[in-house]
DRENVO-218124 format. One record per residue: residue number from 1; x, y, z of N, C-alpha, C in turn. Coordinates in steps of 0.02 Angstrom, whole numbers, plus 50000, padded with zeros to 5 digits. Atoms other than C-alpha are relative to their C-alpha. Example, Ala and Ser with C-alpha at 12.3 -4.5 7.8 and 13.67 -1.06 7.14 Angstrom:
DRENVO-218124
k | n.xx | n.yy | n.zz | ca.xx | ca.yy | ca.zz | c.xx | c.yy | c.zz
1 | 50045 | 49941 | 50000 | 50615 | 49775 | 50390 | 50045 | 50060 | 50000
2 | 49958 | 49941 | 49997 | 50684 | 49947 | 50357 | 49961 | 50055 | 50037
end
This chain:
DRENVO-218124
k | n.xx | n.yy | n.zz | ca.xx | ca.yy | ca.zz | c.xx | c.yy | c.zz
1 | 49924 | 50032 | 49983 | 49710 | 47760 | 49278 | 49960 | 49918 | 50029
2 | 50042 | 50053 | 49998 | 49572 | 47592 | 49320 | 50034 | 49958 | 49937
3 | 49991 | 50043 | 50060 | 49600 | 47558 | 49138 | 50067 | 49979 | 49996
4 | 49923 | 49999 | 50012 | 49789 | 47590 | 49140 | 50025 | 49912 | 50042
5 | 49992 | 50055 | 49974 | 49797 | 47452 | 49285 | 49983 | 49935 | 49975
6 | 50017 | 50051 | 50047 | 49701 | 47333 | 49183 | 50052 | 49980 | 49947
7 | 49937 | 49997 | 50056 | 49822 | 47365 | 49035 | 50049 | 49954 | 50025
8 | 49947 | 50021 | 49965 | 49951 | 47304 | 49149 | 50012 | 49917 | 50040
9 | 50042 | 50083 | 49976 | 49853 | 47134 | 49223 | 49979 | 49951 | 49910
10 | 50031 | 50020 | 50044 | 49772 | 47087 | 49050 | 50037 | 49992 | 49953
11 | 49969 | 50007 | 50065 | 49837 | 47020 | 48900 | 49992 | 50058 | 49944
12 | 50006 | 49938 | 50032 | 49879 | 47148 | 48769 | 49936 | 50000 | 49947
13 | 50058 | 50030 | 50065 | 49749 | 47065 | 48643 | 49954 | 50030 | 50030
14 | 50087 | 49982 | 49956 | 49597 | 47113 | 48768 | 49999 | 50090 | 49977
15 | 50014 | 49927 | 50025 | 49632 | 47294 | 48721 | 50022 | 50030 | 49921
16 | 49984 | 49961 | 50053 | 49662 | 47297 | 48548 | 49924 | 50013 | 49960
17 | 50041 | 49963 | 50013 | 49480 | 47330 | 48502 | 49977 | 50062 | 50016
18 | 49999 | 49936 | 49965 | 49490 | 47484 | 48612 | 50033 | 50042 | 49981
19 | 49948 | 49956 | 50039 | 49651 | 47563 | 48527 | 49962 | 50031 | 49951
20 | 50019 | 49962 | 50040 | 49613 | 47689 | 48387 | 50045 | 49982 | 49931
21 | 49951 | 50025 | 50073 | 49684 | 47589 | 48217 | 49966 | 50033 | 49941
22 | 49999 | 49970 | 50071 | 49694 | 47661 | 48042 | 49927 | 49961 | 49973
23 | 50054 | 50010 | 50052 | 49534 | 47632 | 47928 | 50007 | 49925 | 49956
24 | 49975 | 50066 | 50036 | 49530 | 47447 | 47874 | 49997 | 49942 | 50035
25 | 50001 | 50068 | 49975 | 49548 | 47262 | 47921 | 50093 | 49969 | 50008
26 | 49954 | 50025 | 49992 | 49714 | 47200 | 48001 | 50012 | 49939 | 50013
27 | 49979 | 50073 | 49948 | 49784 | 47026 | 48042 | 50083 | 50021 | 50021
28 | 49943 | 49980 | 49974 | 49924 | 47065 | 48147 | 50043 | 49944 | 50017
29 | 49951 | 50060 | 49994 | 49985 | 46896 | 48200 | 49954 | 49929 | 50016
30 | 50031 | 50069 | 49978 | 49920 | 46713 | 48258 | 50016 | 49990 | 50058
31 | 49989 | 50033 | 49944 | 49912 | 46645 | 48414 | 50005 | 49919 | 50003
32 | 49974 | 50071 | 50004 | 49967 | 46483 | 48474 | 49952 | 49950 | 49979
33 | 50036 | 50046 | 50033 | 49815 | 46395 | 48399 | 49997 | 50004 | 49922
34 | 50002 | 49985 | 50088 | 49854 | 46471 | 48232 | 49933 | 50043 | 49970
35 | 50050 | 49938 | 50012 | 49712 | 46601 | 48242 | 50009 | 50056 | 49991
36 | 49976 | 49940 | 50022 | 49711 | 46752 | 48174 | 49986 | 50061 | 50058
37 | 50008 | 49945 | 49969 | 49734 | 46919 | 48275 | 49996 | 50056 | 49961
38 | 50005 | 49932 | 50043 | 49656 | 47054 | 48196 | 49974 | 50055 | 50032
39 | 50020 | 49925 | 49964 | 49631 | 47248 | 48227 | 49968 | 50029 | 49940
40 | 50029 | 49953 | 50040 | 49531 | 47384 | 48132 | 49958 | 50045 | 50032
41 | 50042 | 49954 | 49981 | 49429 | 47538 | 48157 | 49945 | 49973 | 50009
42 | 50080 | 50005 | 49987 | 49273 | 47539 | 48242 | 49980 | 50063 | 50024
43 | 50002 | 49941 | 49968 | 49178 | 47687 | 48304 | 50003 | 50025 | 50046
44 | 49974 | 50005 | 49935 | 49205 | 47669 | 48484 | 50065 | 50019 | 50014
45 | 49945 | 50000 | 49972 | 49368 | 47685 | 48479 | 50028 | 50071 | 50000
46 | 49977 | 49930 | 50008 | 49359 | 47870 | 48438 | 49996 | 50043 | 50083
47 | 49992 | 49984 | 49921 | 49336 | 47889 | 48633 | 50034 | 49955 | 50031
48 | 49974 | 50082 | 49933 | 49392 | 47712 | 48714 | 50089 | 50014 | 49987
49 | 49907 | 49990 | 50012 | 49593 | 47773 | 48647 | 50024 | 50024 | 50042
50 | 49975 | 49964 | 49951 | 49574 | 47901 | 48763 | 50017 | 49980 | 50065
51 | 50005 | 50033 | 49940 | 49561 | 47803 | 48907 | 50068 | 49943 | 50019
52 | 49963 | 50039 | 50005 | 49719 | 47687 | 48862 | 50074 | 50033 | 49990
53 | 49947 | 49981 | 49987 | 49903 | 47723 | 48892 | 50054 | 49975 | 49995
54 | 49963 | 50042 | 50006 | 50065 | 47677 | 48830 | 50058 | 49984 | 50063
55 | 49961 | 49996 | 49932 | 50157 | 47705 | 48994 | 49983 | 50031 | 50062
56 | 50003 | 49959 | 49937 | 50175 | 47773 | 49165 | 50027 | 50067 | 50002
57 | 49951 | 49925 | 50017 | 50273 | 47928 | 49100 | 49932 | 50020 | 49965
58 | 50061 | 49981 | 50048 | 50120 | 47945 | 48963 | 49941 | 50024 | 50054
59 | 50058 | 49985 | 49957 | 49990 | 47923 | 49093 | 49999 | 50061 | 50058
60 | 50003 | 49963 | 49951 | 50048 | 48033 | 49216 | 50015 | 50057 | 49981
61 | 50007 | 49938 | 50032 | 50094 | 48177 | 49109 | 49935 | 50033 | 49985
62 | 50074 | 50001 | 50023 | 49910 | 48159 | 49041 | 49978 | 50029 | 50066
63 | 50035 | 49999 | 49940 | 49850 | 48155 | 49208 | 50021 | 50088 | 50034
64 | 49982 | 49948 | 49969 | 49959 | 48307 | 49286 | 49955 | 50063 | 49964
65 | 50030 | 49939 | 50049 | 49896 | 48412 | 49131 | 49919 | 50013 | 49986
66 | 50075 | 50021 | 49981 | 49706 | 48351 | 49159 | 49994 | 50050 | 50050
67 | 50026 | 49959 | 49953 | 49717 | 48420 | 49315 | 50016 | 50069 | 50012
68 | 49976 | 49922 | 49991 | 49817 | 48584 | 49297 | 49954 | 50045 | 49952
69 | 50053 | 49973 | 50037 | 49710 | 48637 | 49147 | 49931 | 50004 | 49986
70 | 50075 | 50023 | 50004 | 49558 | 48556 | 49164 | 49958 | 50027 | 50059
71 | 50030 | 49964 | 49941 | 49527 | 48621 | 49332 | 49992 | 50061 | 49974
72 | 50007 | 49929 | 49993 | 49545 | 48787 | 49281 | 49921 | 49999 | 49940
73 | 50060 | 49990 | 50038 | 49435 | 48762 | 49124 | 49940 | 49992 | 50032
74 | 50054 | 50024 | 49958 | 49305 | 48671 | 49225 | 49965 | 50073 | 50047
75 | 50019 | 49931 | 49991 | 49306 | 48841 | 49321 | 49947 | 50049 | 49961
76 | 50055 | 49957 | 50039 | 49230 | 48942 | 49182 | 49943 | 49954 | 49962
77 | 50049 | 50034 | 50048 | 49137 | 48805 | 49086 | 49947 | 49970 | 50041
78 | 50043 | 50050 | 49947 | 49048 | 48704 | 49227 | 50018 | 49940 | 49982
79 | 49966 | 50064 | 50011 | 49064 | 48532 | 49243 | 49974 | 49959 | 49930
80 | 50043 | 50044 | 50052 | 48924 | 48474 | 49110 | 50039 | 50019 | 49947
81 | 49933 | 49958 | 50062 | 49021 | 48599 | 48986 | 50044 | 49962 | 49999
82 | 49943 | 50005 | 49984 | 49170 | 48556 | 49037 | 50006 | 49933 | 49974
83 | 50003 | 50068 | 49999 | 49135 | 48362 | 49002 | 49984 | 50002 | 49924
84 | 50027 | 50023 | 50059 | 49060 | 48395 | 48833 | 50071 | 50023 | 49956
85 | 49933 | 49979 | 50026 | 49211 | 48498 | 48782 | 50053 | 49953 | 49991
86 | 49938 | 50038 | 49995 | 49352 | 48374 | 48837 | 49978 | 49937 | 49960
87 | 50035 | 50051 | 50058 | 49257 | 48238 | 48745 | 50001 | 50018 | 49920
88 | 50007 | 49974 | 50048 | 49225 | 48341 | 48600 | 50076 | 50008 | 49962
89 | 49930 | 50001 | 50034 | 49420 | 48372 | 48571 | 50021 | 49919 | 49984
90 | 49948 | 50055 | 50002 | 49458 | 48191 | 48614 | 49973 | 49968 | 49927
91 | 50029 | 50035 | 50066 | 49348 | 48120 | 48469 | 50016 | 50050 | 49947
92 | 49963 | 49956 | 50055 | 49417 | 48278 | 48346 | 50064 | 49973 | 49999
93 | 49926 | 50042 | 50002 | 49590 | 48217 | 48393 | 49979 | 49935 | 49973
94 | 50007 | 50074 | 50030 | 49535 | 48043 | 48367 | 49986 | 50000 | 49901
95 | 50005 | 49992 | 50094 | 49457 | 48082 | 48165 | 50054 | 50030 | 49964
96 | 49943 | 49967 | 50046 | 49610 | 48187 | 48125 | 50046 | 49936 | 49995
97 | 49933 | 50055 | 49982 | 49735 | 48054 | 48180 | 49957 | 49927 | 49951
98 | 50016 | 50053 | 50045 | 49622 | 47920 | 48093 | 50014 | 50031 | 49937
99 | 49982 | 49998 | 50067 | 49622 | 47997 | 47930 | 50065 | 50007 | 49987
100 | 49941 | 49989 | 50007 | 49802 | 48054 | 47933 | 50039 | 49903 | 49987
101 | 49966 | 50067 | 50007 | 49865 | 47856 | 47986 | 49961 | 49964 | 49938
102 | 50016 | 50024 | 50056 | 49753 | 47806 | 47853 | 50017 | 50013 | 49945
103 | 49970 | 49988 | 50049 | 49816 | 47896 | 47718 | 50066 | 49994 | 49997
104 | 49932 | 50005 | 50013 | 49983 | 47867 | 47755 | 50027 | 49917 | 49998
105 | 49978 | 50082 | 49999 | 49972 | 47666 | 47771 | 50018 | 49983 | 49934
106 | 50001 | 50010 | 50073 | 50046 | 47590 | 47640 | 49956 | 49942 | 49993
107 | 50052 | 50035 | 50021 | 49915 | 47492 | 47543 | 50024 | 49923 | 49983
108 | 49971 | 50067 | 50025 | 50040 | 47347 | 47469 | 50021 | 49970 | 50068
109 | 49971 | 50041 | 49958 | 50123 | 47310 | 47635 | 49977 | 50052 | 50068
110 | 50018 | 49969 | 49937 | 50020 | 47395 | 47797 | 50022 | 49981 | 50065
111 | 49952 | 50021 | 49950 | 50102 | 47397 | 47952 | 49947 | 50053 | 50057
112 | 50049 | 49957 | 49958 | 49952 | 47484 | 48066 | 50022 | 50023 | 50056
113 | 49981 | 49988 | 49942 | 49991 | 47573 | 48218 | 49953 | 50020 | 50040
114 | 50040 | 49952 | 49990 | 49868 | 47618 | 48326 | 50017 | 50042 | 50062
115 | 49993 | 49948 | 49948 | 49845 | 47773 | 48445 | 49952 | 49989 | 50073
116 | 50026 | 50005 | 49945 | 49816 | 47780 | 48621 | 50004 | 50065 | 50023
117 | 49990 | 49949 | 49949 | 49808 | 47913 | 48771 | 49941 | 50054 | 49972
118 | 50049 | 49941 | 50010 | 49710 | 48066 | 48802 | 50049 | 50069 | 49984
119 | 49970 | 49937 | 50023 | 49831 | 48203 | 48730 | 49951 | 50035 | 49958
120 | 50045 | 49959 | 50051 | 49699 | 48244 | 48596 | 49963 | 50073 | 50045
121 | 50056 | 49984 | 49957 | 49584 | 48302 | 48740 | 50044 | 50064 | 50043
122 | 49994 | 49946 | 49952 | 49712 | 48382 | 48852 | 50026 | 50046 | 49946
123 | 49990 | 49937 | 50037 | 49774 | 48497 | 48700 | 49932 | 50046 | 49984
124 | 50041 | 49966 | 49988 | 49615 | 48554 | 48693 | 49979 | 50037 | 50060
125 | 49994 | 49964 | 49936 | 49605 | 48604 | 48867 | 50042 | 50030 | 50007
126 | 49949 | 49942 | 50013 | 49766 | 48689 | 48846 | 49993 | 50055 | 49947
127 | 50016 | 49961 | 50033 | 49687 | 48784 | 48718 | 49939 | 50053 | 50026
128 | 50063 | 49965 | 49943 | 49533 | 48825 | 48840 | 50032 | 50054 | 50042
129 | 49978 | 49962 | 49947 | 49642 | 48882 | 48963 | 50048 | 50062 | 49973
130 | 49967 | 49943 | 50043 | 49744 | 49003 | 48845 | 49948 | 50045 | 49978
131 | 50061 | 49955 | 49995 | 49570 | 49071 | 48807 | 49970 | 50034 | 50051
132 | 50029 | 49988 | 49942 | 49505 | 49087 | 48966 | 50055 | 50046 | 50035
133 | 49956 | 49980 | 49961 | 49676 | 49141 | 49042 | 50053 | 50034 | 49955
134 | 49943 | 50001 | 50042 | 49773 | 49213 | 48894 | 50075 | 50035 | 50038
135 | 49948 | 49971 | 49967 | 49904 | 49313 | 49023 | 50033 | 49954 | 50029
136 | 49986 | 50036 | 49953 | 49935 | 49167 | 49134 | 50074 | 49982 | 49968
137 | 49933 | 50011 | 50028 | 50119 | 49124 | 49119 | 50005 | 49923 | 50016
138 | 49980 | 50076 | 50002 | 50173 | 48936 | 49075 | 50073 | 50005 | 49995
139 | 49920 | 50024 | 50020 | 50353 | 48872 | 49067 | 50007 | 49933 | 49953
140 | 49967 | 50050 | 50052 | 50429 | 48759 | 48942 | 50015 | 49940 | 50034
141 | 49963 | 50058 | 49968 | 50489 | 48582 | 48996 | 50059 | 50023 | 49990
142 | 49925 | 49995 | 50029 | 50646 | 48608 | 48899 | 50029 | 50065 | 49987
143 | 49983 | 49907 | 50005 | 50638 | 48817 | 48893 | 49971 | 50020 | 50049
144 | 50018 | 49991 | 49921 | 50638 | 48853 | 49064 | 49983 | 50086 | 49996
145 | 50022 | 49934 | 50009 | 50558 | 49048 | 49017 | 49937 | 50001 | 50000
146 | 50090 | 49983 | 50002 | 50378 | 49096 | 49061 | 49974 | 50035 | 49929
147 | 50044 | 49969 | 50056 | 50267 | 49150 | 48924 | 49935 | 50003 | 50019
148 | 50081 | 50005 | 50000 | 50087 | 49188 | 48919 | 49980 | 49944 | 49974
149 | 50031 | 50037 | 50030 | 49963 | 49063 | 48889 | 49981 | 49996 | 49930
150 | 50022 | 49973 | 50069 | 49918 | 49146 | 48733 | 50044 | 49963 | 49942
151 | 49944 | 50013 | 50053 | 50102 | 49128 | 48657 | 50007 | 49921 | 50019
152 | 49989 | 50065 | 49999 | 50113 | 48951 | 48733 | 49973 | 49951 | 49957
153 | 50041 | 50033 | 50045 | 49981 | 48884 | 48646 | 50023 | 49986 | 49931
154 | 49983 | 50000 | 50061 | 50040 | 48937 | 48479 | 50086 | 49973 | 49991
155 | 49940 | 50030 | 50027 | 50215 | 48890 | 48497 | 49994 | 49925 | 50011
156 | 50011 | 50072 | 50002 | 50146 | 48708 | 48550 | 49972 | 49976 | 49944
157 | 50037 | 50016 | 50050 | 50036 | 48711 | 48398 | 50046 | 50002 | 49947
158 | 49938 | 50002 | 50061 | 50190 | 48763 | 48296 | 50054 | 49935 | 49999
159 | 49950 | 50055 | 49987 | 50289 | 48631 | 48365 | 49977 | 49943 | 49981
160 | 50045 | 50042 | 50023 | 50161 | 48511 | 48340 | 50003 | 49968 | 49922
161 | 50014 | 49982 | 50068 | 50140 | 48566 | 48152 | 50060 | 49974 | 49996
162 | 49915 | 50019 | 50038 | 50329 | 48531 | 48106 | 50017 | 49942 | 50027
163 | 49984 | 50084 | 49995 | 50343 | 48372 | 48197 | 49969 | 49952 | 49974
164 | 50043 | 50044 | 50033 | 50196 | 48297 | 48106 | 50018 | 50012 | 49938
165 | 49999 | 50001 | 50084 | 50228 | 48357 | 47925 | 50078 | 49981 | 50006
166 | 49942 | 50019 | 49998 | 50425 | 48324 | 47961 | 50007 | 49922 | 50009
167 | 49996 | 50051 | 49956 | 50405 | 48162 | 48056 | 50071 | 49995 | 50024
168 | 49956 | 49993 | 49951 | 50547 | 48212 | 48169 | 50001 | 49967 | 50060
169 | 50016 | 50023 | 49941 | 50479 | 48132 | 48306 | 49943 | 49946 | 49978
170 | 50042 | 50070 | 50013 | 50394 | 47953 | 48256 | 49965 | 49998 | 50066
171 | 50046 | 50033 | 49952 | 50269 | 47867 | 48362 | 49971 | 50041 | 50060
172 | 50043 | 49959 | 49953 | 50178 | 48020 | 48441 | 49958 | 50031 | 49951
173 | 50039 | 49997 | 50042 | 50019 | 48067 | 48384 | 49980 | 50069 | 50002
174 | 49994 | 49933 | 50009 | 50054 | 48246 | 48327 | 49941 | 50017 | 49979
175 | 50060 | 49978 | 50054 | 49899 | 48259 | 48211 | 49935 | 49993 | 50053
176 | 50061 | 50002 | 49938 | 49785 | 48208 | 48363 | 50015 | 50066 | 50039
177 | 49995 | 49948 | 49956 | 49858 | 48341 | 48459 | 49968 | 50075 | 49966
178 | 50019 | 49930 | 50029 | 49832 | 48475 | 48324 | 49924 | 50008 | 49988
179 | 50073 | 49998 | 49993 | 49658 | 48413 | 48311 | 49960 | 50007 | 50058
180 | 50019 | 49981 | 49921 | 49621 | 48436 | 48496 | 49995 | 50061 | 49997
181 | 49994 | 49943 | 50014 | 49670 | 48597 | 48474 | 49944 | 50038 | 49950
182 | 50022 | 49966 | 50043 | 49582 | 48642 | 48323 | 49921 | 49994 | 50005
183 | 50096 | 50024 | 49965 | 49393 | 48559 | 48387 | 50008 | 50044 | 50043
184 | 50013 | 49971 | 49934 | 49425 | 48639 | 48541 | 49991 | 50084 | 49978
185 | 50008 | 49930 | 50035 | 49450 | 48811 | 48451 | 49925 | 50030 | 49963
186 | 50062 | 49991 | 50017 | 49297 | 48789 | 48349 | 49943 | 49992 | 50044
187 | 50056 | 49984 | 49939 | 49188 | 48750 | 48501 | 49986 | 50049 | 50031
188 | 50001 | 49936 | 49966 | 49237 | 48886 | 48597 | 49965 | 50057 | 49948
189 | 50018 | 49966 | 50044 | 49214 | 48988 | 48457 | 49926 | 49991 | 49986
190 | 50055 | 49995 | 50027 | 49050 | 48930 | 48409 | 49961 | 50013 | 50073
191 | 50009 | 49968 | 49931 | 48998 | 48944 | 48604 | 49986 | 50058 | 50000
192 | 50009 | 49933 | 49990 | 49020 | 49128 | 48589 | 49993 | 50040 | 49934
193 | 50042 | 49958 | 50065 | 48932 | 49158 | 48432 | 50069 | 50020 | 49941
194 | 49959 | 49976 | 50039 | 49085 | 49184 | 48332 | 50029 | 49953 | 49937
195 | 49973 | 50034 | 50063 | 49148 | 49122 | 48147 | 50043 | 49962 | 50022
196 | 50032 | 50001 | 50094 | 49174 | 49007 | 48065 | 49933 | 49965 | 50009
197 | 50052 | 50029 | 50006 | 49023 | 48923 | 48143 | 49952 | 50059 | 50045
198 | 50042 | 49950 | 49980 | 48921 | 49078 | 48210 | 49940 | 49992 | 50007
199 | 50048 | 50037 | 49972 | 48791 | 49046 | 48331 | 49948 | 50059 | 50015
200 | 50048 | 49945 | 49991 | 48630 | 49153 | 48352 | 50001 | 49996 | 50087
201 | 50001 | 50006 | 49918 | 48603 | 49214 | 48554 | 50047 | 49956 | 50033
202 | 49972 | 50050 | 49977 | 48747 | 49129 | 48612 | 50004 | 50012 | 50091
203 | 50019 | 49983 | 49929 | 48749 | 49087 | 48805 | 50063 | 50031 | 50017
204 | 49949 | 49947 | 49972 | 48848 | 49208 | 48926 | 50065 | 49951 | 50021
205 | 49932 | 50019 | 49959 | 49031 | 49154 | 48976 | 50039 | 50027 | 50046
206 | 49962 | 49946 | 49950 | 49121 | 49225 | 49124 | 50061 | 50012 | 49973
207 | 49935 | 49984 | 50051 | 49272 | 49243 | 49012 | 50005 | 49991 | 49951
end
């Protein structure tokens, strides 16, 4: 919330180094003194991008989802493991988005678009909620029929994959959402001692 308020007060260029950019170095424009305004990927952006948002609707939706799914996941994981899980998903989502945006960039006339928002971490929490509470009922915004959390997360994943591959909904980081789901799934499986990265003597989990 604090970062979003600062976004409304400070010049937009203040936050360019903290948005998630494709790999490379890009000249975006020139200021009033004809100095180049540049941007490009830096490692800290894999976390900092999640603290920035594109508008009030973006912030409020992510905040609501963080409260709904995050509080339930924290009850199972505990505060420390929950925090690690969330930021693991944020970084994983950022890595997936970084690869996709870099590969899709036009090498001749690059027009890089930065990624902001906590949605990658939120999708990881959605997956955790479905794992811990698979029978809980969720209602889609555009499809008001309750379905189990397990089915809901598969539907959301399928929609994100379709939209990401088809380009039917541009301007949304679909592959970041998919990355949050994938990295969250891998970490939960690891903690439980299950493939694809089995762990010896996994710690107990309440669900």
